[in-house]
C-alpha positions as CSV (number, residue, x, y, z in Angstrom):
1,M,-12.9,-12.6,-31.7
2,H,-9.4,-14.1,-33.2
3,S,-11.4,-16.7,-35.1
4,Q,-8.9,-19.6,-35.2
5,A,-8.0,-19.3,-31.6
6,R,-11.8,-19.0,-30.3
7,Q,-12.5,-22.5,-32.6
8,Q,-9.0,-24.5,-31.2
9,F,-10.2,-22.9,-28.0
10,N,-14.0,-24.2,-27.8
11,T,-13.4,-27.5,-29.6
12,K,-10.7,-28.6,-27.0
13,F,-12.9,-26.8,-23.8
14,T,-14.5,-29.3,-21.0
15,E,-15.8,-28.7,-17.9
16,E,-13.4,-30.5,-15.8
17,Q,-10.8,-27.9,-17.1
18,Y,-13.1,-25.0,-16.0
19,Q,-13.6,-26.7,-12.5
20,K,-9.7,-26.8,-12.0
21,L,-9.5,-23.4,-13.0
22,L,-12.2,-22.3,-10.6
23,S,-10.3,-24.5,-7.6
24,S,-7.2,-23.2,-8.4
25,L,-8.5,-19.5,-7.8
26,A,-9.4,-20.5,-4.3
27,V,-7.2,-19.6,-1.5
28,N,-7.1,-22.4,0.8
29,H,-5.8,-21.2,4.1
30,R,-8.3,-18.0,3.8
31,S,-11.3,-20.5,2.3
32,V,-11.7,-17.8,0.0
33,G,-12.4,-17.6,-3.9
34,P,-13.6,-15.0,-6.3
35,C,-17.1,-13.8,-4.8
36,F,-18.0,-13.1,-8.6
37,R,-18.6,-15.7,-11.5
38,V,-15.2,-16.3,-13.4
39,S,-16.3,-17.3,-17.0
40,E,-15.2,-20.1,-18.5
41,T,-13.2,-18.7,-21.6
42,P,-10.6,-15.7,-21.9
43,V,-11.1,-13.5,-24.9
44,F,-8.7,-13.8,-27.9
45,I,-8.0,-10.2,-29.2
46,P,-6.7,-10.0,-32.7
47,R,-3.4,-7.6,-33.1
48,A,-6.0,-5.1,-34.8
49,L,-8.2,-4.4,-32.2
50,K,-5.4,-4.6,-29.6
51,E,-3.7,-1.7,-31.9
52,T,-7.2,0.0,-31.9
53,L,-7.8,-0.1,-28.3
54,L,-4.1,1.1,-27.5
55,E,-4.9,4.2,-29.8
56,A,-8.5,4.7,-28.3
57,C,-6.5,5.0,-24.4
58,E,-4.3,7.2,-25.7
59,E,-6.8,9.7,-27.0
60,I,-9.0,9.1,-24.7
61,G,-6.1,9.5,-22.2
62,S,-5.1,12.7,-23.8
63,I,-7.2,15.4,-21.4
64,I,-5.8,13.2,-18.2
65,F,-2.1,13.7,-19.4
66,E,-2.6,17.5,-20.1
67,P,-1.1,19.9,-17.5
68,D,-4.2,21.7,-17.0
69,F,-6.3,18.8,-16.1
70,K,-6.6,19.4,-12.2
71,A,-8.1,22.6,-13.1
72,R,-10.7,21.4,-15.8
73,T,-12.0,19.0,-13.0
74,N,-12.0,20.9,-9.8
75,G,-15.9,21.2,-10.5
76,A,-15.5,17.4,-9.9
77,L,-14.4,17.9,-6.3
78,E,-17.2,20.4,-5.8
79,R,-19.9,17.8,-6.9
80,G,-18.3,15.1,-5.1
81,G,-17.8,16.6,-1.8
82,V,-14.8,15.4,-0.6
83,F,-11.7,17.1,0.0
84,V,-8.8,15.1,1.2
85,P,-5.7,16.9,1.8
86,N,-2.3,16.3,0.7
87,E,-2.9,15.6,-3.3
88,D,-0.4,14.5,-5.5
89,D,0.2,14.8,-9.3
90,H,-1.0,12.3,-11.1
91,C,-3.1,9.2,-10.7
92,P,-1.0,5.9,-10.2
93,F,-4.3,3.7,-11.5
94,I,-6.2,4.4,-14.6
95,Q,-8.9,2.2,-15.9
96,M,-11.1,2.6,-19.2
97,D,-13.8,0.5,-20.3
98,F,-14.6,-0.4,-23.5
99,G,-17.9,-1.9,-25.1
100,I,-16.7,-3.7,-28.4
101,C,-19.0,-3.4,-30.9
102,K,-18.7,-3.9,-35.0
103,L,-19.4,-1.5,-38.0
104,E,-21.2,-2.3,-41.0
105,D,-17.7,-3.3,-43.1
106,G,-16.8,-5.8,-40.0
107,T,-14.3,-3.4,-38.3
108,L,-14.2,-3.6,-34.7
109,L,-14.6,-0.4,-32.6
110,P,-14.3,0.2,-28.7
111,Q,-16.7,2.5,-27.4
112,L,-16.0,4.0,-24.1
113,I,-18.2,3.0,-21.1
114,E,-16.6,4.4,-18.6
115,V,-13.2,6.0,-17.1
116,Q,-12.0,5.7,-13.5
117,G,-9.0,7.1,-11.6
118,F,-9.3,4.0,-8.9
119,P,-7.6,0.4,-8.5
120,S,-9.3,-2.3,-9.9
121,L,-8.5,-6.0,-9.8
122,Y,-4.4,-5.1,-10.9
123,C,-3.2,-8.5,-9.0
124,F,-6.0,-10.9,-9.7
125,Q,-5.8,-10.4,-13.3
126,D,-2.2,-11.6,-13.4
127,V,-3.4,-14.5,-11.6
128,L,-6.4,-15.2,-13.5
129,A,-4.4,-15.4,-16.7
130,A,-1.7,-17.6,-15.5
131,S,-4.9,-19.9,-14.2
132,Y,-6.2,-19.7,-17.5
133,Q,-2.7,-20.7,-19.5
134,K,-2.0,-23.6,-16.8
135,H,-5.5,-25.3,-17.2
136,F,-6.2,-24.5,-21.0
137,D,-4.3,-24.3,-24.5
138,V,-3.3,-20.6,-24.8
139,P,-1.5,-20.1,-28.1
140,E,1.9,-18.7,-27.1
141,Q,1.7,-16.0,-29.4
142,F,-1.0,-14.2,-26.9
143,S,-0.3,-12.5,-23.7
144,H,-2.3,-10.5,-21.5
145,L,0.2,-8.1,-20.4
146,L,1.3,-4.9,-22.7
147,G,4.2,-3.2,-23.5
148,G,6.4,-6.0,-23.9
149,I,6.9,-7.1,-19.8
150,D,6.1,-10.5,-18.1
151,S,4.5,-11.3,-15.3
152,N,7.2,-10.6,-12.8
153,E,8.3,-7.4,-14.3
154,Y,4.7,-6.6,-14.0
155,V,4.4,-7.6,-10.4
156,E,7.7,-5.5,-10.0
157,M,5.9,-2.4,-11.2
158,L,3.0,-2.4,-9.1
159,R,5.4,-3.1,-5.9
160,S,7.3,0.1,-6.8
161,I,4.1,2.1,-7.2
162,I,2.2,0.8,-4.2
163,V,5.1,-0.2,-1.7
164,A,8.0,2.1,-3.0
165,E,10.8,2.7,-0.6
166,A,8.9,1.7,2.4
167,N,8.8,-1.3,4.6
168,P,5.9,-3.5,3.4
169,E,4.8,-3.9,7.0
170,N,3.9,0.3,7.0
171,V,2.0,-0.2,4.1
172,V,-1.8,-1.3,3.8
173,I,-4.8,-1.4,1.8
174,L,-7.7,0.2,3.1
175,E,-11.5,-0.5,2.3
176,V,-14.5,-0.7,4.3
177,E,-15.2,-4.4,5.9
178,P,-12.9,-5.7,3.6
179,E,-14.0,-9.5,4.0
180,K,-17.4,-8.5,2.8
181,Q,-16.0,-6.9,-0.4
182,N,-16.4,-9.1,-3.9
183,T,-12.9,-7.7,-4.5
184,L,-11.6,-9.3,-1.4
185,I,-9.9,-12.2,-3.5
186,D,-7.7,-9.4,-4.9
187,F,-6.8,-8.1,-1.6
188,I,-5.4,-11.8,-0.8
189,F,-2.9,-12.1,-3.9
190,T,-2.3,-8.3,-3.3
191,E,-0.9,-9.3,0.2
192,A,0.7,-12.5,-0.9
193,K,2.3,-10.9,-3.9
194,L,3.5,-7.2,-2.0
195,G,3.6,-8.7,1.5
196,I,1.2,-5.8,2.5
197,T,-1.9,-6.1,4.5
198,T,-5.4,-5.3,4.5
199,I,-7.6,-3.4,6.7
200,C,-11.2,-1.7,7.1
201,I,-10.7,2.0,7.9
202,S,-12.7,0.9,11.0
203,D,-9.5,-0.1,12.2
204,L,-7.3,2.5,11.9
205,I,-5.9,4.2,14.9
206,K,-4.8,7.6,15.0
207,K,-2.6,9.4,17.3
208,D,-1.7,13.3,16.6
209,K,-1.3,13.2,12.3
210,K,-0.1,9.4,12.2
211,L,-2.0,6.5,11.5
212,Y,-1.6,3.3,12.9
213,Y,-2.8,-0.6,12.9
214,K,-2.7,-3.3,15.4
215,N,-0.6,-6.6,13.8
216,E,-1.4,-10.1,14.7
217,E,0.2,-9.7,17.9
218,G,-1.6,-6.4,19.1
219,K,1.6,-4.1,18.5
220,D,0.6,-0.9,16.9
221,I,2.4,-0.3,13.5
222,R,2.7,3.0,11.8
223,I,1.0,3.2,8.6
224,D,3.6,5.3,6.1
225,R,1.4,4.2,2.7
226,I,-2.6,3.6,1.9
227,Y,-3.2,1.8,-1.3
228,N,-6.9,3.1,-0.9
229,R,-9.7,0.8,-2.0
230,V,-12.4,2.8,-0.1
231,I,-15.5,3.6,-2.6
232,F,-16.9,7.1,-1.3
233,D,-20.7,5.9,-2.5
234,E,-20.5,2.8,-0.1
235,L,-18.4,4.7,2.7
236,H,-21.2,7.6,2.7
237,K,-23.8,5.0,3.3
238,R,-22.0,3.4,6.4
239,D,-22.2,6.2,9.4
240,D,-22.8,2.6,11.7
241,L,-19.3,2.1,11.3
242,E,-16.9,3.4,14.8
243,R,-13.7,4.9,13.7
244,S,-11.3,7.8,14.7
245,F,-10.2,8.9,11.1
246,Y,-12.1,11.0,8.5
247,F,-11.0,11.4,5.1
248,H,-11.0,15.5,5.4
249,E,-8.3,15.2,8.5
250,E,-4.5,16.3,7.6
251,V,-2.2,13.0,8.2
252,E,1.0,12.1,7.7
253,V,0.9,9.0,5.2
254,T,1.3,8.8,1.4
255,W,-1.9,8.0,-0.5
256,V,-1.5,5.4,-3.6
257,G,-3.8,6.8,-5.3
258,H,-5.2,9.8,-3.6
259,P,-8.9,9.8,-3.2
260,A,-9.6,13.0,-5.0
261,W,-8.9,11.0,-8.2
262,F,-11.9,8.8,-7.6
263,Y,-13.6,12.3,-8.3
264,R,-11.3,14.1,-11.0
265,I,-11.3,10.9,-13.4
266,S,-14.4,9.7,-13.7
267,K,-17.6,10.2,-15.6
268,Y,-17.2,13.5,-14.7
269,I,-14.7,14.0,-17.8
270,L,-17.0,12.1,-20.1
271,P,-18.9,15.0,-21.6
272,L,-15.1,16.7,-21.9
273,I,-13.8,14.1,-24.4
274,E,-14.2,14.0,-28.2
275,S,-13.4,11.0,-29.9
276,K,-14.5,8.6,-32.0
277,Y,-14.2,6.4,-28.9
278,N,-16.6,8.0,-26.9
279,P,-20.0,7.8,-27.3
280,P,-21.7,11.7,-27.2
281,S,-22.6,12.6,-23.0
282,L,-24.1,15.5,-21.9
283,F,-24.2,17.2,-17.9
284,V,-28.0,16.4,-17.1
285,D,-28.0,19.8,-15.5
286,Q,-26.7,21.7,-18.2
287,L,-29.5,20.8,-20.9
288,E,-31.4,23.6,-22.1
289,K,-33.7,20.8,-23.2
290,Y,-33.9,17.2,-23.1
291,P,-32.8,15.0,-26.4
292,D,-35.5,14.3,-28.9
293,D,-33.8,10.7,-29.2
294,L,-33.7,10.2,-25.5
295,D,-34.5,6.6,-25.3
296,Q,-31.2,6.4,-27.5
297,Y,-29.3,7.5,-23.8
298,V,-28.6,5.8,-20.9
299,L,-28.3,7.8,-17.8
300,K,-25.4,7.6,-15.1
301,P,-24.6,8.6,-11.8
302,I,-21.3,10.4,-12.2
303,F,-19.5,8.9,-8.9
304,S,-21.4,5.2,-9.1
305,F,-19.2,2.5,-9.2
306,A,-19.9,-0.9,-10.7
307,G,-23.3,-0.1,-12.6
308,S,-24.9,1.3,-9.4
309,G,-27.9,3.6,-10.3
310,V,-27.9,3.2,-13.6
311,N,-31.0,3.8,-15.7
312,L,-30.9,2.1,-19.6
313,N,-34.8,3.2,-20.2
314,I,-34.6,6.7,-19.3
315,T,-37.6,8.7,-19.7
316,A,-38.4,12.8,-19.1
317,K,-40.4,11.7,-16.1
318,D,-37.5,10.4,-14.7
319,L,-35.1,13.4,-15.5
320,D,-37.3,15.6,-14.0
321,A,-37.6,13.8,-10.7
322,L,-33.9,13.6,-10.2
323,E,-33.1,15.4,-7.1
324,D,-29.5,16.6,-7.9
325,K,-29.2,16.5,-11.5
326,S,-25.9,17.7,-11.4
327,N,-24.6,14.5,-10.5
328,Y,-26.1,13.0,-13.2
329,I,-24.9,12.4,-17.1
330,L,-26.7,11.3,-20.2
331,Q,-24.4,8.9,-22.3
332,R,-25.3,7.6,-26.2
333,K,-26.0,4.0,-25.7
334,V,-23.7,1.6,-27.2
335,Q,-24.9,-1.3,-28.8
336,Y,-22.3,-4.2,-28.0
337,D,-22.1,-7.0,-30.5
338,A,-22.2,-10.5,-29.6
339,L,-18.9,-11.5,-30.7
340,I,-17.8,-14.5,-28.6
341,P,-18.6,-17.6,-30.2
342,T,-19.5,-19.8,-27.2
343,L,-21.2,-23.6,-26.7
344,D,-24.7,-22.3,-26.7
345,D,-25.2,-18.2,-28.2
346,P,-22.5,-15.9,-28.5
347,A,-21.6,-13.6,-25.8
348,K,-21.0,-9.6,-25.6
349,C,-17.6,-8.2,-24.6
350,E,-16.3,-5.5,-22.4
351,V,-12.6,-4.7,-22.1
352,R,-11.2,-2.8,-19.2
353,M,-7.7,-1.7,-20.3
354,L,-5.4,-0.8,-17.0
355,L,-3.1,1.8,-17.3
356,L,-0.2,2.4,-14.2
357,W,1.5,5.7,-13.9
358,P,5.1,5.4,-12.5
359,K,6.4,8.5,-11.0
360,D,9.2,8.9,-13.4
361,L,6.8,8.7,-16.6
362,N,5.5,11.6,-17.9
363,R,2.4,9.3,-18.6
364,P,0.8,6.5,-17.7
365,I,1.1,3.2,-19.8
366,V,-1.1,0.5,-20.5
367,V,-0.2,-3.0,-19.1
368,N,-2.9,-5.0,-18.2
369,N,-6.7,-6.0,-19.0
370,L,-9.9,-7.2,-17.5
371,V,-12.7,-8.6,-19.6
372,R,-16.3,-9.0,-18.7
373,L,-18.5,-11.3,-20.9
374,T,-22.4,-10.8,-21.0
375,K,-25.3,-12.4,-23.0
376,G,-27.8,-9.5,-21.2
377,D,-28.0,-6.1,-21.9
378,M,-25.6,-5.6,-19.3
379,V,-22.5,-7.0,-17.5
380,G,-23.7,-8.3,-14.0
381,I,-25.5,-10.9,-12.1
382,K,-28.8,-9.9,-12.8
383,F,-28.4,-9.4,-16.3
384,N,-27.0,-12.9,-16.8
385,K,-28.6,-15.4,-14.9
386,D,-28.5,-18.9,-15.3
387,R,-26.2,-18.5,-18.5
388,T,-22.7,-19.7,-19.0
389,W,-20.0,-18.4,-20.3
390,V,-20.3,-14.8,-19.0
391,G,-18.8,-13.2,-16.1
392,G,-15.3,-12.0,-15.5
393,S,-12.3,-13.0,-17.7
394,V,-8.8,-11.7,-19.0
395,G,-7.9,-10.8,-22.8
396,F,-5.2,-12.1,-24.6
397,F,-3.8,-10.0,-27.0
398,E,-2.1,-11.1,-30.1
399,K,1.5,-10.0,-30.1
């Protein structure tokens, strides 16, 4: 998007540099690299678009920052059907996904695709940015971080939220079979940076109201804090997992963040937000009649993750066939523009703004980002088969 930085990058790009980038992301002692495609290029975001994205985050987030937010989103917990004790006052991790579009006058306009109260690749994105900077010529006037912080300050902010005053040994990343997850690379780098451990939910040991895990020596280690990465969509499908702990049980742990935020800050709130940055969204179960221009809408399950269950070509027959309309929304289609020149076809861009909410602040702050490039109708492998310069990336913002 920043034309000069883009032209310089494309001119100097070599496949050798890209392969070195990929090699630098592999964790040799675990024989693990990213389980998703990493793009050949970062995205250079001009100052004007950076300011627009920050304004969009503030405007979209205004509903989340209000004191009555929990009262307005209790319906999300009822729809989700999961009630976990010891919910905290606010969500430490918030992400907002924006498709980047171009108006007729050439102005770039972010359009909200999704908002999440659930952690993203917070540690991996910092590592990925450093790898691009090491292997490619990223101009000094660009940074992937926002708010004037550097990588050391960023990691310390993550530490203060995830580990806080606890002993890192007593803090775990919780997931369903983490070794099989596409986000495994983030778990590994989080472990390395914060000194904590990743465990499967089936390995939790419950004794009275306390939770434990076994360390490498076979000793039971008390868990004080859980960095929760369990996605309920997946967990609900895993009746085969033997476990001694269920989320509805009262236990003496601190959730980082609490599972309720997965439901409260989700596609459930999209119909509640009025903003030029938010395409019109509608609860399917509240429609008296379907929109006349139904072909201009996308059907989305409220609590799905990573694009699961999205229908781009919805019909009235599809809506009639839904078993539970209360768990779906219609969202006005967003026409991403192919704004990123590559060595062949230009790519479309989606920017995920990563926010953190330290307990001593009255509102979250934007700190980092995640970018996904696509040359298909959606971001995702099946929409970009055999394409290059697509996949996961990071944005460098003009300072």
